[in-house]
C-alpha positions in Angstrom: -87.0 -132.5 -59.2 -85.9 -130.1 -61.9 -87.9 -130.0 -65.1 -86.0 -131.5 -68.0 -85.4 -130.0 -71.4 -83.9 -132.0 -74.3 -82.2 -130.1 -77.1 -81.7 -132.0 -80.4 -79.6 -131.0 -83.4 -77.7 -133.1 -86.0 -74.2 -131.9 -85.0 -72.8 -130.6 -81.8 -71.4 -127.5 -83.5 -75.0 -126.4 -84.0 -75.6 -126.8 -80.3 -72.5 -124.7 -79.5 -72.9 -122.1 -82.1 -76.7 -121.6 -82.1 -77.9 -122.6 -78.7 -75.1 -121.8 -76.2 -76.8 -118.8 -74.5 -80.3 -120.4 -74.6 -79.0 -123.5 -72.9 -77.1 -121.5 -70.3 -80.1 -119.4 -69.4 -82.4 -122.5 -69.5 -80.1 -124.1 -66.9 -80.0 -121.0 -64.8 -83.8 -120.9 -64.9 -83.8 -124.2 -63.0 -84.0 -126.7 -65.8 -81.9 -129.9 -66.3 -80.6 -129.6 -69.9 -80.0 -132.7 -72.0 -78.5 -132.7 -75.5 -79.0 -135.3 -78.2 -76.6 -134.9 -81.1 -74.2 -136.9 -83.3 -70.8 -137.5 -81.7 -68.5 -134.6 -82.3 -65.6 -132.5 -81.0 -67.6 -130.4 -78.5 -68.9 -133.2 -76.2 -66.4 -132.5 -73.4 -67.0 -128.7 -73.6 -70.8 -129.2 -73.4 -70.4 -131.6 -70.4 -68.1 -129.2 -68.6 -70.8 -126.6 -68.9 -73.2 -128.9 -67.0 -75.2 -130.4 -69.8 -75.9 -134.1 -70.1 -74.9 -135.2 -73.6 -76.3 -138.3 -75.4 -74.7 -139.2 -78.7 -76.9 -140.6 -81.5 -75.7 -140.8 -85.1 -78.1 -138.4 -87.0 -77.6 -138.1 -90.8 -78.2 -134.7 -92.4 -79.7 -136.4 -95.5 -82.6 -138.7 -96.1 -81.3 -142.2 -95.7 -84.3 -144.4 -94.6 -82.4 -147.2 -92.7 -80.1 -144.8 -90.9 -83.0 -142.4 -90.2 -85.1 -145.2 -88.7 -82.2 -146.2 -86.5 -81.8 -142.6 -85.3 -85.6 -142.4 -84.5 -85.4 -145.6 -82.4 -82.2 -144.6 -80.5 -83.6 -141.1 -79.8 -86.9 -142.7 -78.6 -85.1 -145.0 -76.2 -83.2 -142.0 -74.7 -86.3 -139.9 -74.4 -88.1 -142.8 -72.6 -85.2 -142.9 -70.1 -85.1 -139.1 -69.5 -88.8 -138.5 -69.6 -88.4 -134.7 -70.3 -91.1 -132.1 -69.9 -89.9 -130.4 -73.1 -88.3 -131.7 -76.3 -86.9 -128.8 -78.4 -85.7 -129.8 -81.9 -83.5 -128.0 -84.5 -82.0 -128.5 -87.9 -84.1 -130.0 -90.8 -83.6 -133.8 -90.7 -82.9 -134.0 -87.0 -86.1 -132.1 -86.2 -88.2 -134.5 -88.2 -86.6 -137.7 -86.7 -86.6 -136.3 -83.1 -90.3 -135.3 -83.3 -91.3 -138.7 -84.5 -89.3 -140.2 -81.6 -90.8 -137.7 -79.2 -94.3 -138.8 -80.1 -93.4 -142.5 -79.8 -91.9 -141.7 -76.4 -95.0 -139.8 -75.4 -93.2 -136.5 -74.6 -95.9 -134.0 -73.6 -94.4 -130.8 -75.1 -92.5 -131.0 -78.5 -91.2 -127.6 -79.7 -89.7 -127.1 -83.1 -87.5 -124.1 -84.0 -87.6 -123.5 -87.8 -84.2 -121.9 -88.4 -85.5 -121.8 -92.0 -88.0 -124.2 -93.6 -86.1 -126.5 -95.9 -88.3 -125.6 -98.9 -87.3 -122.3 -100.6 -88.0 -120.1 -103.6 -85.2 -121.5 -105.8 -86.3 -125.1 -105.3 -88.0 -127.1 -108.2 -91.8 -127.0 -107.8 -92.2 -130.8 -107.2 -89.4 -130.7 -104.5 -90.9 -127.6 -103.0 -94.3 -129.3 -102.8 -92.8 -132.4 -101.2 -90.9 -130.6 -98.4 -93.7 -128.1 -97.8 -96.0 -131.1 -97.3 -93.6 -132.7 -94.9 -93.3 -129.5 -92.8 -97.0 -129.1 -92.7 -97.7 -132.8 -91.8 -95.0 -132.7 -89.1 -96.3 -129.4 -87.7 -99.9 -130.7 -87.5 -99.3 -134.2 -86.1 -95.9 -134.2 -84.4 -95.4 -130.7 -83.0 -97.0 -128.9 -80.1 -95.4 -125.5 -80.6 -93.5 -123.9 -83.5 -90.9 -121.2 -83.2 -89.8 -119.4 -86.4 -86.8 -117.2 -86.8 -87.9 -115.7 -90.1 -91.0 -113.5 -90.3 -91.6 -114.9 -93.8 -91.7 -118.4 -92.4 -94.0 -117.4 -89.6 -96.5 -115.8 -92.0 -96.4 -118.8 -94.3 -96.9 -121.2 -91.4 -99.8 -119.2 -90.1 -101.5 -118.8 -93.5 -101.2 -122.5 -94.2 -102.2 -123.6 -90.8 -99.2 -125.6 -89.8 -100.4 -125.1 -86.2 -103.1 -123.0 -84.6 -101.8 -119.4 -84.5 -101.6 -119.4 -80.7 -99.2 -122.4 -81.0 -96.7 -120.5 -83.1 -94.3 -117.7 -82.3 -92.0 -115.6 -84.4 -88.8 -115.4 -82.2 -86.5 -113.8 -84.8 -82.8 -114.3 -84.3 -80.0 -112.5 -82.4 -76.5 -112.5 -81.2 -74.6 -111.7 -78.0 -74.3 -107.9 -78.2 -73.0 -107.5 -74.7 -69.8 -109.5 -74.9 -68.9 -111.6 -78.0 -70.1 -109.2 -80.7 -69.9 -105.9 -78.8 -68.0 -103.6 -81.2 -67.0 -101.3 -78.3 -65.0 -104.1 -76.7 -62.5 -103.8 -79.6 -60.2 -100.8 -79.6 -57.3 -100.6 -82.0 -58.1 -101.6 -85.6 -54.5 -101.4 -86.9 -53.2 -103.6 -84.0 -55.9 -106.2 -84.7 -55.1 -106.1 -88.5 -51.4 -106.7 -87.7 -52.3 -109.5 -85.2 -54.3 -111.3 -87.9 -51.6 -110.7 -90.6 -53.3 -108.0 -92.6 -51.9 -104.6 -93.8 -53.6 -101.4 -92.8 -54.4 -100.7 -96.5 -56.2 -104.0 -97.0 -59.9 -103.8 -97.8 -61.4 -107.0 -96.2 -64.4 -108.9 -97.4 -65.4 -111.7 -95.1 -67.5 -114.9 -95.6 -68.5 -117.1 -92.7 -70.2 -120.5 -93.3 -70.0 -124.1 -94.3 -68.0 -124.6 -97.5 -70.8 -126.1 -99.5 -72.4 -125.1 -102.8 -75.7 -123.8 -101.4 -73.8 -121.2 -99.4 -72.7 -119.5 -102.7 -69.1 -119.7 -101.7 -68.0 -120.4 -105.3 -69.8 -117.3 -106.5 -67.8 -115.1 -104.1 -64.5 -116.8 -105.0 -65.2 -116.3 -108.7 -66.1 -112.7 -108.0 -62.6 -112.3 -106.4 -60.8 -113.0 -109.6 -60.9 -109.5 -111.1 -60.5 -107.4 -107.9 -57.7 -105.1 -106.8 -54.9 -106.9 -105.1 -55.5 -105.2 -101.8 -59.1 -106.4 -101.6 -58.8 -109.5 -99.5 -61.4 -112.3 -99.4 -61.4 -114.0 -96.0 -63.2 -117.3 -95.9 -64.1 -118.6 -92.5 -65.4 -122.2 -92.3 -64.6 -125.7 -93.3 -65.8 -128.6 -95.4 -68.4 -130.5 -93.3 -67.5 -134.1 -92.9 -71.0 -135.4 -93.7 -71.6 -133.1 -96.7 -68.4 -133.6 -98.6 -68.7 -133.1 -102.3 -65.4 -133.8 -104.1 -66.2 -131.7 -107.1 -67.1 -128.6 -105.0 -64.1 -129.2 -102.8 -61.8 -129.3 -105.8 -63.3 -126.1 -107.2 -62.9 -124.3 -103.9 -59.3 -125.5 -103.4 -58.4 -124.0 -106.8 -58.5 -120.6 -105.0 -56.3 -121.7 -102.1 -53.1 -120.3 -103.7 -54.5 -116.9 -104.6 -52.8 -114.1 -102.7 -56.1 -112.2 -102.2 -58.0 -115.2 -100.8 -57.4 -116.3 -97.2 -58.9 -119.5 -95.8 -58.9 -119.6 -92.0 -60.7 -122.9 -91.4 -62.9 -123.2 -88.4 -61.9 -120.6 -85.8 -63.0 -119.3 -82.4 -62.2 -115.6 -82.9 -64.7 -114.8 -85.7 -65.5 -111.6 -83.8 -61.9 -110.4 -84.3 -62.0 -111.0 -88.1 -65.4 -109.2 -88.3 -64.0 -106.3 -86.4 -61.3 -105.7 -89.1 -63.7 -106.6 -91.9 -65.2 -103.8 -94.1 -67.8 -106.0 -96.0 -69.5 -109.2 -95.1 -70.7 -111.3 -98.0 -73.2 -114.2 -97.8 -74.2 -115.2 -101.3 -76.3 -118.2 -100.1 -79.1 -119.9 -102.1 -81.1 -120.8 -99.0 -81.2 -119.4 -95.5 -83.5 -119.2 -92.5 -82.5 -116.1 -90.6 -78.7 -116.1 -90.9 -76.9 -115.4 -87.7 -73.7 -114.7 -89.5 -75.1 -111.6 -91.1 -76.3 -110.3 -87.7 -72.8 -111.0 -86.2 -71.3 -108.9 -89.0 -73.8 -106.1 -88.6 -73.0 -105.9 -84.9 -69.3 -105.6 -85.8 -70.0 -102.7 -88.3 -69.8 -104.4 -91.6 -71.6 -103.3 -94.8 -73.5 -106.4 -96.1 -73.7 -108.0 -99.5 -76.3 -110.8 -99.5 -78.6 -112.6 -101.8 -82.2 -111.6 -102.1 -83.6 -114.7 -100.3 -85.7 -115.4 -97.2 -84.0 -114.2 -94.0 -81.3 -112.3 -95.6 -83.7 -109.8 -97.1 -85.3 -109.3 -93.6 -81.9 -108.4 -92.1 -80.4 -106.3 -94.8 -81.9 -103.0 -96.0 -81.0 -102.9 -99.6 -79.1 -99.7 -100.4 -79.1 -98.6 -96.7 -77.2 -101.2 -94.7 -75.9 -103.1 -97.7 -76.9 -104.6 -101.0 -79.1 -107.5 -102.0 -78.2 -109.3 -105.2 -79.7 -112.2 -107.2 -78.4 -115.7 -106.5 -75.6 -117.2 -108.6 -74.5 -113.8 -109.8 -70.7 -113.4 -109.2 -70.7 -110.4 -111.5 -73.1 -108.5 -109.2 -71.2 -109.5 -106.1 -68.0 -108.2 -107.8 -69.7 -104.9 -108.8 -71.0 -104.3 -105.3 -67.6 -105.0 -103.7 -65.9 -102.6 -106.1 -68.6 -100.0 -105.5 -68.0 -100.1 -101.7 -64.2 -100.1 -102.2 -64.4 -97.0 -104.3 -66.9 -95.1 -102.2 -65.7 -94.6 -98.6 -68.6 -92.4 -97.6 -71.1 -95.1 -98.7 -69.1 -97.8 -97.0 -69.1 -96.0 -93.7 -72.8 -95.1 -93.9 -73.7 -98.7 -94.5 -71.5 -99.9 -91.7 -73.2 -97.6 -89.3 -76.7 -98.5 -90.5 -75.8 -102.2 -90.0 -74.6 -101.6 -86.5 -77.7 -99.6 -85.5 -80.0 -102.2 -87.0 -78.3 -105.0 -85.2 -78.8 -103.2 -81.8 -82.4 -102.3 -82.6 -83.6 -105.7 -83.7 -81.3 -108.5 -83.0 -80.4 -108.8 -79.3 -80.1 -112.5 -78.5 -81.4 -111.9 -74.9 -84.8 -110.9 -76.4 -85.0 -114.1 -78.5 -84.1 -116.2 -75.4 -86.7 -114.6 -73.2 -89.4 -115.4 -75.7 -88.5 -119.1 -75.7 -88.1 -119.3 -71.9 -91.6 -117.8 -71.5 -93.0 -120.5 -73.7 -91.1 -123.2 -71.8 -92.6 -121.9 -68.6 -96.1 -121.7 -69.9 -96.3 -125.2 -71.4 -94.9 -126.8 -68.2 -97.6 -125.0 -66.1 -100.2 -126.5 -68.3 
């Protein structure tokens, strides 16, 4: 019989976006791959790829009764599957699934911290609470911890979330061979025309969920005093379970601006990044943002906030700029600086590209994980 791996995330988009190549290579390595996630639009796609999908409603917020129901439903599924490995992702889902895993007596529970929920900008009491939860879950409900951020790894080691030999810094990466291979794209002008841009347009791109903590409002406010041929391209949508009417209304105020383009959720992000000059992620909290790496691989200069993960990926003044959070004035200044200085722009684009290829190949990240899968099963 094939050894079984169960991947858990709150929404199926996370499975498709973050785990596609890991799941594919896990299956090719001889594992039976199961997925537990909330019901979503990608179920048929995942099943057509040979994965066994189990839908459980998993809230992305703390809601005790709903969370308890999720734990019990996940536990029932795990008892039926009896996997050798339970691999959990995303903040709330990872807590609920690890509790369910222990109750179901799964022998190897692996947690990937895509970014610990606590962060520098959080109030001290809240930070302390979520720090305590992470440490408690690591100590009593987790067999192995992967971290994408080196900062998270160092913090977990220093605070003994697990013994050091039960933790691994895996970093993050993207598909540099196919999806985000800049050399696969040839004619910039033709691509701009295909996507309805002029050759003279200077393009600044954002990719992410349209929620406040991603800093999207800061970028939109920064766009208000820019030259008319500086276009802000916003890729992403309002997540159903994180709807905030106030934020939505504020974002939608910009929908009729000529220099702001909302694409919604799209499948050709690589094409937009190919024509983009600057990628901006003004987020308040990140783990090890994949979107920045995608943009680096497609030769974008980067403007990001000086937070965990982003500051590991971006060399300030070399491959882009790091700015303080909630500072649309600084975002605007850096966009204008790059718009007015072609030599600096091209230099930063090249440095981003080189850094992506040196540090962020997804194949390396996957091999680290598969190596641990193999080692824990042998034990």
